[in-house]
N, C-alpha and C positions, 0 to 999 in steps of 0.2 A: 473119093480117095485122095485126089489132087488137093482138095481143100484141106483135108486133114493133114497132109504132108506140109503144106504151106503154113498151116497154123502151128504145126510142131516146130518147124524151122524158126518161125518168128518167136515162138515161146523160148526156144533154146537161145536165140540171140539176146532177147531181153533178160533172160536169166543170167547168161554169162556177163552182160553189162552190169547187172546189179551186183554180181559177185565181185567184179572188178572194183566197183565203188566201195563195196564193203571192205575189200582188202586194202584199198587206199586209205580208209579211215584207220586201219591198224598200224600203218607206218608213220602216222603223224607224230611229231616230236612234242614232248612235254615242255612247256615254258616254266621258267623259274617262278613267276607270279602265280601260275596255275597250281604250283605245289606249295604256295603260301610263303615263298622265300623272297625276301626283300633286302637288298644290299644297297647301302648308301655310302658315298665317299668316293675316293679317300679325301679326307680333310688334310691338306698338306701344310706344314708349318715347321719352323726351326725352333728347337728347344734350346735356349741360350744357357739354361742351367746345366744340362747334360752335354751340350755341345753336339747334339745329334739332330739329324733331320727326321721328321716324324711323318707318318701317314696313318691316319686313323680311319678304320673301316667299321661300319656298324651293320650287324646282321640281325634282322628281325624275323623270327620264326612265327608266322601266322598260320601255319599248316598243322597237320596232325601227326607228323613224323619227327623223330629225333634227327637233328642235323649235326654233322661233323664238319669243322672248318680245318683247312690246312692251307699254307701259303709258302711260296717259294720266290726267292729273289735271284734273278738271272742278270749277269753282267752284259756288256755290249757284245761280247763274243758268244753269247748264248749258253754260258756255263752257269750252273746253279751254285751260288756262293753262300746262300743262307736258306735253311729250312725251318719253317715254323710248324711243327707237328709233334705227335706222340709225347705230349706233356700233360697227360691226365685228363680229368673231366673238364678242365677249363676250355677245351676245344670242342665240347659237346653242348649243344643248345636245345633244350626241351621245348616242346610245343608251347606257345604263348610267351616265350621269353625273348629278350633282346640282349645282345652282347656286343660290346665295342672293344676292338683290339687296336693297339697302336704299335706299329712297326717302326722301331728306332734303329738308326744306323749312322755311323760316321763315314761319310763318303769322301773325306778330304784326301785319303791316301789311295783312292781308287783311280784307275786310269780314266781319262776323258771318255765320254760317250754316253749312251743312253741305256739305263738299266730298265728292267721290267719286273714288276710285282705281279705274280700270278696267284690269284685267290680262288680256291676250290671249295665248294660246298656239296656234301653228299647227304641226300635224304634216305634214311633207312626204311625198308619195307614200305615203299610208296605203292599204293594200289593204282595201277595204270589201267584206266577204263578202256583205253584203246587196245591194250594187249590182254585185258581181262586177267591180270595176274599181279602178284606182289613182286616188286624188284627194287633194287637200289639204284637211284638215279643221281647223277652228278652234274653240276654246273660250274663254269669257269668264267672269271672276270680277269681282265688284264689291264694294267695301267703303266704308262711310261714315266720314267724318272730321269730327267736330264741332270747330269752332275752339276751343271751351271746353276741350277735352281736350289741346290742343296747346301750351298755355302751360307755363312752367317749373314743375316740381314744387315744392311748399312745404309746411312743417310749422310749426305754431304751437300754443302752449298756450292753451287757454281757461281761464276761471276754475275753481278747484277748487270742487267741490261736495261735499256730504255726503248720502249715500244712506241712507235708512231701510229696514232690512231687515224681513222678515215678523215677526221675533221682537221688533221694536221698538228694536233697537240701531242705532246710526248708524256708518257707515264712510266715511272719506274716499275721494272719487272723483277721479281725475285725468283731464281731458278734453283730447284732442288733435285739433286740426283739420288735415286734410291735403288736398292737391290734386294730382291727376294721379299717383297712386301705386298704381294698381290692380295687384294681384298681388304687391306687395312685402311681404315678411315684416318684422315689427317686433318689437323687443325692449325691454323696460323695465328700467332699472337704477336702484337706489335707494342713495344714499350718505348716511352720517350726517354730523354737523357737522364731523368730523375728516377727511372724505374717504374713509372706508373703505366698500367695497361691502358692503352687508348683504343685499340681496335682488335676484333676477333673475327676470323674468317673460317667458316667450315668448308673444308676442301673436298669432302666426299671420299669415296673409296677409290683406291688405285685399281685400274682395270688390268694392268699387266704386271708380271712378276718384277720386272726391273725397267727402269726408264728415267725420264726427266719430267717433273711437274713444275708448274710455275704459277705465279699469282701476281696481279698488278695491284698496286696501292697508290691512290692519289693523295694521301695525306689526311683524309677525312676520318674522324674518329667515329665510334659507335653512336655518340650522341649528336653527331652532325657538325662538330667543330672542325674547321679547317686548320690543320697544324702547319707550321712553317718548315722550310727546308732545314735539314740538320741530321744529326746522328740519331738513329733509332735501332733498337735491338729487335731482331726477328727470331722468333722461336717457332719451330715446326715439331708438333707432337703427333705420333701415330698411335692408334688404338691398342697396339701391343705393348705400349709403355715406353717405346724408344722416342727420343727427342734430341734435338740439337738447337743451338742458338748462336747467333753471330750479330755483330754490330755493323751497320751499313750507313753510308751517307746517302740521304734521299734528297734529290733536287726536284722540287715541285714548281720551279719558276717557269717552266715551259708549259704547264698544264693550265687549261682554261676552266674556270669554275662557274661560268655563267650559265 
């Protein structure tokens, strides 16, 4: 009898432990990628034509449910100031489809601070294997928008400086201040006093939204010719089409070319 009682107690213990494990499986949350929902972005940029700051979000429906998108813009005080919803079938994405939406707004008259774009996606009649039932499930993404980054991009030359290198020689340095040009590639062009292009430098992409970039030029052209000190025009062009140019006097007399 004792053995049977012990066996029964152990059996009850293991059975209750198994039930706990089964219940734990039912409360696990569904992730967006498990439902075939893939969101990329936002791609942030300033649209000079409309004068508005844009955020482009792409929703890719790789699942088997119809998706519905809605978005809300909150100001720094947490107040909802814009709603993107209830505008027909444009906000519904069928299985296998991809949809990109661009949220445009003029932030110039808004008070300083950080806004938040809240992006919601709901999958209708999703079969949740954990709950063994059909239900609607929703997912939310949030992105911060600082007003400082929403103003119109700008480029300006700062004063030319001369940088002393480790070997004691001095080389002219061109300094360029930029704003809201993160991720844009830049190219430097150097023209002589007659307007002939003598040198091109690829500056790569800007890492930060705003800041100062610089480039040193020792007067050597693309074909290896050493040009003398004098006036040269520097043009800086960004991949979004913005460019500026200015004439500078370059003094190469302190630079060693050996």
